[in-house]
N, C-alpha and C positions, 0 to 999 in steps of 0.2 A: 303309658309307663314303659320305660326302657328297662331291658333286663341286662345283667351283667353277662359279659361273654364267658362261655364255658371255658374252663380251665383245660389246657392241654393235657392229654394222657401222657404217661410216661413214656410210651412207644413214640409218640409224636415229637416229645422233647428230645428223645435219643436220636431220631431220623434228623431233626433239625441241626442237632449238634454235628453232624457229618458233613456239613458244608465247609467246614475248615479242613484243609488237606492233611494238617498235621494230625488232628484228632482222627480223621477217616483212616488214615494209614495205620495208626495205633490200634484202633478199634478192630479193623479187619484182620490185622496181624495176630492180636490177642484172641480174637473169637476163634480163629484157626488153630493157634498154637496152644492155646489153654485146653482144647479138647484132647490133645496129646498129653497134657499134664494131668488131667483128670483120669485119663486111661492109666497112666503109670502109677498114680497115687493109689488106685484102686488095687493094683496086683503086687505092688512092691514087697510088702512083708511076706506075703505067702509065697511069692517067687523065690525070695531068699530062704525061706524055710523049706518048701517042698521041692524045689527043683535044684537050687544051688546046694541045699542040705546044711545050711547053718543053723546051730542051736540058737535058742531065743536070746541068750546073752551076747552072742556074737551079732545077732541082728540089731540089737539094742546099741551095741558099741558102734557098728557101721553108721546107724541113722544119728546117733549122737555126735559123732566126729564129723558127719557131713554137715550138720547144723552148725558145730563149732566153726567149720570152714567159711561158712557164709557170714560169721560176724566180721571178720578182716576184709572179706571181699566186697561186703556191702560198702564200707568206706572207700575201698580202692575204686570201685566203679564210679562213684561220685567224683572222687578225686580225679581220676583220669578224664572224666567228662568236662572238666575245667581246663585240660590241658591238650587234648586232642579232639578231633572232630567226633562229636557225640554220635552222629548218625552211623559212621562207619563202626564206631565202637559197639553201639547196639547191634548192628548187623553181625559183627563178627563174634560177639558173645553169644547171640541167638544161634548162629549156626554151631558153635562149640556145644551149646546145650543140646541141640538136637542130635548131633553125633554122639555125644556123651550118653544120651538115653538109649540110643541103639547099642552101644558098646556094652550095656548091661548083658545082652545075651551071651557074652564071651566070659561073664563072671563064672569061676568054677571053684573058688575057695574064698575064705575070708579075706585074703591079701588083695586079690584082684578086685573082689567087691568092695573093699574099703578104698582102693586108689580110685576106682570109678565113682563112687558115691560122694568122695571129697571133692573131686574134681567137678561133678555135675552140680553139687550144692554151691560151691564157690562161684561157678559160672552164673548159676541162676540168680543169686543175690547180687552179683556185680551188674548183671542185666537190669535187675529191678531198680537199682540206685540210678544207673544210667538213664532209664526210662522216667524216672522222676525229675532228674536233672533237665531233661529235654521238656517236660511240662513246665518246670518252673522257669524255663527261658522262653518257651514259645508262647506262653499265655500270661495274662495277669488277673488279679482280682477274682471275681466269681468265676470267670471263664476257667481258671486255673484249678480251683477246687472242683468245678463241674466236670472237667475233663477227667480228673482223678476218679470222680464218682461213676461217671459213665464207664471207664474201664473196669471198675470193680464190678458192677453189675454184669458186664459182659463176660468177665472172668468167672463169675459164679455160674451163669448159664452154661459157659463152655465146659468147665469142670464137671458140671452135673451131667452134661451129654457125654462126656469122656468116661465118667464113672459107670453110666450105663453099658458103654461098649466094653469097658474093662470087666463087667460082670459076666460077659460072655466066656471070657477065658476061665474065670472061677467056675462057672456052670461045667465046662468041658473038663478042666482040671488036668490036663495032660501038659507035659513040658513043652511039647510043640506049640499048643495054644497060648501058653504064657509068652513064649519067646516070639511068636508071631504078633501078639498084642503089644509087646514092648517095642518091636520094630515099627509097627503102625503108630505108637506114641511118638517115637522119634521122627518119622516121616512127617506127621502132622506138625510138629514143632519146626521142621525145616521148611514145610510148605508156608507157614506164617511169614517166613523170612522174605519170601517173594513180594510181600506187601510193605515190609519195612524199607525196601529199596525206593519206595515211591515217596518216602519222606522228603520234603523240600529242603534244600540246602540252608534254608534259614534257620533250622534247628542248630546249625553249626556256628551261629553267630557267636564271636568271642565275647568273653565276660568284660564289663567295663573295666577301664584301666585303674589300677589302684593308686597310681601316681603320675603325674604329668611328666613328660619327657624333659630330660636335663639338657639345657641348652649351654653352649660356650659363649664366650665373650663375643665372637663374631655373629652369633645368632644361629649357628649350625646345632643340629642335635648331636650330643655326646653319646653314642649307642651304649658304650660300656657302663657309664654312669647311670644311664637311664635303666638299663636292666638291673643295676644294683638297687637303685631307688625303688624300682617295681618289686624286686623281691623283698626288701625291707618292709614296704608298704603292705604287701600281701599278708605279712605275719599279723599285722594288726587286725586284718579282715579274717583271721582264722576262727573256725568254730570253736576250737579248743581254748580260745581266749574269751569266749562268749558264755559266761556262767548262766545267764538266763536261758539260752538255748540248750545247753548241756542239761540243765535241771528239766526242761520241758522233755527233753529226749528221754531222760530217766523216767519221768513220770508216765510218758506215753508207753515206754517199754513195760512198766508195770501193769498198767491197764491192758496192754496188748496180751498178757497171760490169759485174758478171758477165752481167746481162741482154743487154749488147752482145756478149758471146762467143757466146751462142746466135743472137742475130739477125744479127750481122755477121760475128764472126770465124769460126765454124764454117762458114757457107755459102761464104765466099771461100777459106777453108783447104782445104776439101774440093774445091773446083773448080779451085783453082790448085796446090796442093802435095801432093794425094794422087791415088792411082789409083781411089779409090772413086767409084762413079757418083753424079751429084749428086741422084739420088732419095732418097740416105741422108739428106739434109738434111730432107726431110719426115718420115722415121723419127724423127730426132732431136726434132723440134717435137712430134709425136704422143707420143714417149715422155715428154718433159718435161711435157706437158699432163696425161698419165695419172698420172705421179707426183705432181704437184700436187694433182690432184683427190682422189686416194686417200690421200694422207699429210699434206696441210696441216693438216687438222684434228686428227688424232690426235698429231701430232708437235709441235703447238702447245700441247698440254696442259701446264700447270705453268709456262709461261714468264713468267707474271706474277711468279713468284718470281726475284729478282734473280740468285741464284746458278745457278738452272737456265737462265735466259736467257744468262748468260755462258757457261755450259758448252755449250750448243748452239751458240753463236756460234764457241767454239774449235773444236768438232767440224766445223762448216761450213767454218772457215778451212782445216784440214787436208784436208778432202775437196776443196775448191776448188783448192788448190795442187796435190794430186795429179791432178785432172782436167785441169789445164793441161798437166802433163807427159805424160799419157796422150794428149791430143789431139795433141801434137808428134810422138809415137812412131809415129803413123799415116802419116807421110811415109816413102816409099821401099818401103813394103810392097806385096805384090800386092793386087789389087782386093778379094778376100775378107778378107784380113788387115786391110786399112785399114778396111773396113765394121765388122769385129768390134771393133777398137780405138776407133774414132770412137763406137760405140754404148756401149762399156764407159765411156769419158770422159764421155758425155752422161748416163749413168745415175748416175755419181758426182756430176757437176755438178748434176743435178735435186735430189738429196738435199741437196747443199750450198745450193742455193737456198731450198729449203723450210725447212731449219734456220736459215739467216741471216735470213729473213724472220720466222720465229717469235721468234728472239731479239731481232730489232730492234723488233718491235712491242711485246714485253713491256717492254724498257728504254724505248723511246720514250714509252710510256704512263706507266709507274711512276715515271720520274725527272722527269716534267714537273710543274711547279708547278699545282695544280688551281685557283688563283686566275685563271690565264690559260691554261687548258688549250687553248682554240683557237689562240691565239698560238704556243704551244709546238708544237702539231701542225703550224702553218703553217711554222715555222722547220724541223722535221724534214722536211717534204714539199719544201720549197725545196732542202734538202740533196740529196735524191733527184733533183730536176729537174736540178741542177748536174751531178751525176754522170751522169745520162742524156745530157746535153748534150756532156760531155767524152768518154763512153765510146768512141765510134767512133774517135776519134783516137788514145786511148791504145791500144786493142786493136789498130789498124793500125800505130802506130809500134813496137809491141813484138813480138807474136806474128806478124803477118802480114809484116813487114819483115825479121825476123831469125830466123824459124824456131824451132828448139829453144831457143836462147839467149833469144830474145824471149819464148817461152812461159814459160821458167823466170823471167824477170823479172816477167811478168805474175802467175804464180802466187805469187811473193815479196810483191807488192803486195797480193794477196787475203789471204795468210797474216798479214802485218803488220797490216792492218786489223781482221781477225778476232780475232786475239790481243789487239790493243788494245782492242777492245770487251769482250773477256772481262776484261781488267784493270780497265776502268771498273766493270763489273758487280761484280767481287769487292770493290772499294774501296767502292763504294755499299752493298754488303750489310753489310760490317763497321760502316759508319756507321749502318745501321738497327739492328743488333744493340745498338749503344750507347745507342739511344733508348728511351724508355719504351714499353711494348707498347701496340700499337694496337688500336682497337675492333673488334669482328667485322664481317665482311662484311655488306652490306645485303641485303634480301630480294630486290632486282632480281638481285644476284649469283647468289643460290642458284637462283632461278627461271630465269635465263638462260643458265646454263651449258651449253655445248655437250658437255661430257664426261659420261660414265655417271654 
């Protein structure tokens, strides 16, 4: 009797994915650079408070405006990736990001802190959209979603490592320690750029032409008329004229507010509405990171298929709605019971996060027009930025202010957005079924696939 071959581990799948030069460069750059981001995220708020001397309302203003700057720059990064060499654009933005992090040591008041934070926020989101545009062009099908999943898993590991390093500055508590740690964060980001220069020139491949060149009566190309025809045709390929993609972006942005449940809702809920010790917040973050690292890649397999992407989005919706209710039930329990319920909710939430990301990537890539792949990814990233900016207010206005009823409303919001995404996916899949069969996947898809 023959036995089925053992399924490769997540680590094995990750290593096999690094045979592709594009993904290898992106993974190593992310692994190094995101350590710096983890360091920075750990110390930012306390640095503004204890070293720069900003009151709480000014810190909130700086962080809010930095997020707002990312809304427009998310679109700009994708738009530019359709018009200039994406490789050079990503390198330039990554250098600016590292320099911007180091510049925080010169913040002495709210004005300088605001200028630096807005600049860094804008550059970071533009770089994220440019990276998504590169993935959209360099890969196809399952390899494309797989590459995105690998990068997210690596990001979580690197940020966790950076957070541990940043904790050293918090332990020392001196201005010198904070500044040295911030410089280290910027240096790590700049070090990651040394790997981006290894990206092959193939990522700069131009988008498909939107219109054929215009020829004259003698058969030669009319350059002026061709440029005009291309410009007119591009308008028809604009994401702003694609209502289905705009609706997908809106629904994904709404569901993306679940990140604020982890970062804002759970810490404040645990501290003010439960008997659980606040240390459970750290356990929630560790649990979330562990689930993402272990399951993001395997649970993203197949989500390039529209029906699969819709199905995992629906599952994520129900899981997230359930997690909200379970979080609410932790109030009024004894400490041990509250801890157990919060961790159960966090586990459910983590799987909802992983599945929602997998479904969103699959649909965000597959429903985008390849003629303007960068611009489409810019619009999709802009939606997430808007969701991230609004999320703390929404979570506070629902769950934190109204308890069980508020958590139920928040869960209903997530359920509606996830099921709406599922409906879009089903409709799009039916449309594909009515189209002629597509050509087989390219060799890059086969060689870069992160699955076994």
